[in-house]
N, C-alpha and C positions, 0 to 999 in steps of 0.2 A: 829432702832439700836441707842443705846445711849452709849456714852463712858464716862459718868460722874461717879463720886463716891461721891454722896452727903452724908451729915451727917446722914440722916435716914437709910442709908445702912451700917453704922458702928455699930458694936455690942458693946454696952455700958452697958447692963444689967448685973449686978454682978450675979444675979440668973441664967440667961442663960449661962453665962461663967462657973459658978460652975457646971451646968448640963453637959456642954460640957466635962469637965474634969472627971466627975463622971461616966457617962454612955453614952458615945458617940460612934459612929462608927469611925473607923480610916482607912485611906488610906495612904500608904507610897509610895513615889516616890522620891528618893534622889534628891535634898537636902531638900525636903519639906515633911511635914506630915500634913494631913488634918483631923481635927476632925469635925464631923458634926452630927447634930440631926435635925430631921424633927419635928418642934414644932410650936406652935402659937407664932408669933413674935408681939411685941408691935406696930411696925410700919407696914403700909400696903405696904410692899415690899417683893419680892420673896426671897431675900437673905439678911442677915445681917452678916457681917464678921469682924473678928479681926485678927491682925497679931502679932506674937510674935517672938522676936529674943533674945536668952538667954544672960543675963548679965554675966554669968559665962564664956561663950565661947568668948564673945567680950566685953572686959572691957571698951573700949572707946565708948562713946555715938555716936560719929561721925560715927563709923563703923556700929553700930546697926541701926542708922537712914538711912544710905546708903542702907543697906540690906532691911529694911522695905520699902523704896521707890521703890526699884527694884521689890519686891514682890507685892506691891500695884499697880504698873504700869502693871505688868503681869496680875494681877487679873482684873484690869479695862478694859484692851484691849481684854480679852478672856472670859468675863462673859456672853456675849449676848446669846450664844446657851443654856447655862445653864438656864438663865432667861426665855427664850422662853419655854423650856421644863417644868420648874416649873409652869409657868403661865398656860400651857395647862393641867397640872395635878391638878391645883389649890392647890399647896403646898407651904409651906414656910420652909426655911432651915436656921439654924444658923451654921456658919462656924468659925473655928479657924485654921489659917494657921501658922504652926510653922517651923521655919528655923532650920534644923538639922545638917548642916555641920559645921566643925571647920574652914573651909577656906572661904575666900571672893570670891564667884563664880561670873562669869560674868552674865549679864542680860539674855543672850541667854539660858544658862543652866536653870535658874530659870523659864523662860517662857516656855521652853520645858517641864519641870516637871509640871508646872501649867496646861498646856494643857492636859497632861496625867491624872492628878488628876481630872480634870473636866470631861473628858471622862469616867473615872471609876465611878465617882459620878453619872453622868447621867445614866449609865448602872444600877447601884444599885438602883437608884430612879425608873427607869422603871420596875425593878423586883419587887420593893415594890408596885408599882401601879398595876401591873398585878396580884399580889397575893390577892388584896382586891376585 
């Protein structure tokens, strides 16, 4: 079990980010939306992720950074089950986590939503793996 969030797990590829917005699968659980594609990633990690908080909704950078930190922490602490499943299927996934609320929600709400998103994603990935 590792709780780190190293650079190689961060999604930086503009091509992959473009693919995520064009033809990705979506899972919504207020206040988060998860865009994901199962794709070959440049790094040898099961998941690469990016986090987005709208500048239109939150004009102040301080607020956006606060929300990104909360999302990143929820991701970091809850990613292990997802990682184990992806390693067992020998798959790689690119994720984009988007904050959808107009309010600054507490960490507990964000973490609860993240856990549900990961459960749904695991379920969908297992269905994909069983169909092949």
